[in-house]
N, C-alpha and C positions, 0 to 999 in steps of 0.2 A: 713225833713227826710222821711216823708211819701210819698212825690212826687217821691223821688229817688226810693224807694222800689216799688213803683207803676210802674215807668218806667222800672225798671229792670224786673219786673213781665211781662211786655208786651213784652219786647225785648228778653227775654230768650227763649220763645217757638220759635220765629222766627229764632233766632240764632241756636237753636238745630235742627230745620228742615233743615236749610241751611248746617250745618255741617254734619248731616247724609247723605244728598244727595251728598255732595262733597266726603265724604269717600266712599260711595257706588259706585259713578262714577269712582273713582281712583282705587278701588279694581277691578271693572269690566275690566278696561283697562289693569291692571297688569295681571289678570287671562287670559285674551285674548291673551296677548303677550306671556305668558308662555305656553299656549295651541299651539300657532303657533310654538314656539321653540321646543316643545316636540313631534315633528313628530316621527313616528316609525322609528326605525333604519333598514336599508335595509340589507337583508341577500343575500349572494352570493352562488351559487352552486360550486362544484369543477371545472367544466368547465369554469365557469365565472371567478374564481380566477386564473386559469391557463392562460386564455386569458389576464387578467389584468396585471399579473405579468410576462407574457412571459416565463412560465416554463411549464414542462411536469407534468402529473398526478403523476408519481413515485417521482418526485422531491418535489412536493407538500406534498405528503404522508410522505416523509422523514422529511420535515420541520414541519409538524403537529406533527409527532411522537416525534421529538426532542424538541418540545415546542416553536419553533421559531414563529409559527403562531397557534393561538388557534381556535379550530373548535368545533362546537356544533353538537351533534347527535340528531336528531328527527326521531325516528323509525330507518329506514334503511338509511335515508338521512343524509348527512354531509354537514353542512352549515357553512359559514364563515361570521361573522358580519362585517359590514363596519368599525366599529372601530378596529376590530382585523387586518383587511387588512391594515388600515392606520398605526396602531402601527408597523406592520412588515415593512412597507415602511419608518418608521420614521417620519411620518407626525403628529402623535398625541402624 
């Protein structure tokens, strides 16, 4: 019985080191994959959205006012997120 306890005492630190290294490596891979996926979303100006959707500025204004497409105001600028444009197009 003493031999088994001694063997476990020798193997346990080695196993713990291996397990910690494995978990650390897998966590780093996961975090890196998440970082790559979490790229910042693109914002479009009114001119860019009009060109993308082939509509005029008054039409875009009407669709924004009616809530068909969501706009974000930053100071005096009106921006449209990539996800808002995709929702409007029915892609999201």
